[in-house]
C-alpha positions as CSV (number, residue, x, y, z in Angstrom):
1,M,22.5,-0.5,51.3
2,A,21.9,-3.6,53.4
3,R,20.7,-5.7,50.5
4,A,23.5,-4.6,48.4
5,G,26.0,-5.4,51.1
6,L,24.8,-8.9,51.1
7,D,24.7,-9.0,47.3
8,W,21.1,-10.1,47.5
9,S,18.5,-9.5,44.8
10,L,15.0,-8.3,45.5
11,E,13.9,-11.9,45.2
12,D,16.5,-13.1,47.7
13,L,15.4,-10.6,50.4
14,A,11.7,-11.2,49.6
15,Q,12.1,-14.9,50.1
16,A,14.2,-14.6,53.3
17,A,11.7,-12.1,54.8
18,G,8.5,-13.7,53.6
19,V,7.2,-10.5,51.9
20,H,6.5,-9.7,48.3
21,R,9.3,-8.3,46.2
22,N,7.2,-5.3,45.2
23,T,6.9,-4.3,48.9
24,I,10.7,-4.2,49.1
25,S,11.1,-2.4,45.7
26,S,8.5,0.2,46.6
27,F,10.1,0.8,50.0
28,E,13.6,1.1,48.5
29,R,12.4,3.7,45.9
30,G,10.7,5.7,48.6
31,I,7.2,5.4,47.2
32,Y,5.8,3.3,50.0
33,E,6.5,3.6,53.7
34,G,5.8,0.0,54.4
35,E,3.7,-1.8,57.0
36,P,5.3,-2.2,60.4
37,N,5.0,-5.9,60.3
38,S,6.6,-6.2,56.8
39,L,9.4,-3.9,57.8
40,A,10.1,-6.0,60.9
41,K,10.3,-9.1,58.8
42,I,12.7,-7.4,56.4
43,R,14.9,-6.2,59.3
44,K,14.9,-9.6,61.0
45,A,15.9,-11.3,57.7
46,L,18.8,-8.8,57.1
47,E,20.0,-9.1,60.7
48,K,19.9,-12.9,60.5
49,A,22.1,-12.6,57.4
50,G,24.7,-10.6,59.2
51,I,23.6,-7.0,58.8
52,E,23.9,-4.6,61.8
53,F,21.8,-1.5,61.8
54,T,23.7,1.5,63.3
55,D,22.1,4.5,64.9
56,G,25.0,6.6,66.1
57,E,25.8,10.0,64.6
58,A,25.1,8.7,61.2
59,L,22.3,6.2,60.5
60,G,23.4,3.3,58.4
61,V,24.1,-0.4,58.1
62,R,27.2,-2.6,58.2
63,L,28.1,-6.2,58.0
64,K,28.9,-7.8,61.3
65,A,32.4,-9.2,61.6
66,K,32.5,-12.9,60.9
67,R,33.3,-15.0,64.0
68,R,36.2,-17.4,63.8
């Protein structure tokens, strides 16, 4: 959802996070849990791009409001 919200391809996120695109693809498809270091890099890249991870009643992501 986060990658889609940014309209990023696998390659876009892989480049921003410094991980291989197959790592992201496998994680998204649920066939790989991911290494903690790789997941941290992915999260950091998404947050830098404006994604906010929510952990209220429903887990999810949203785009942060743009500052004016």
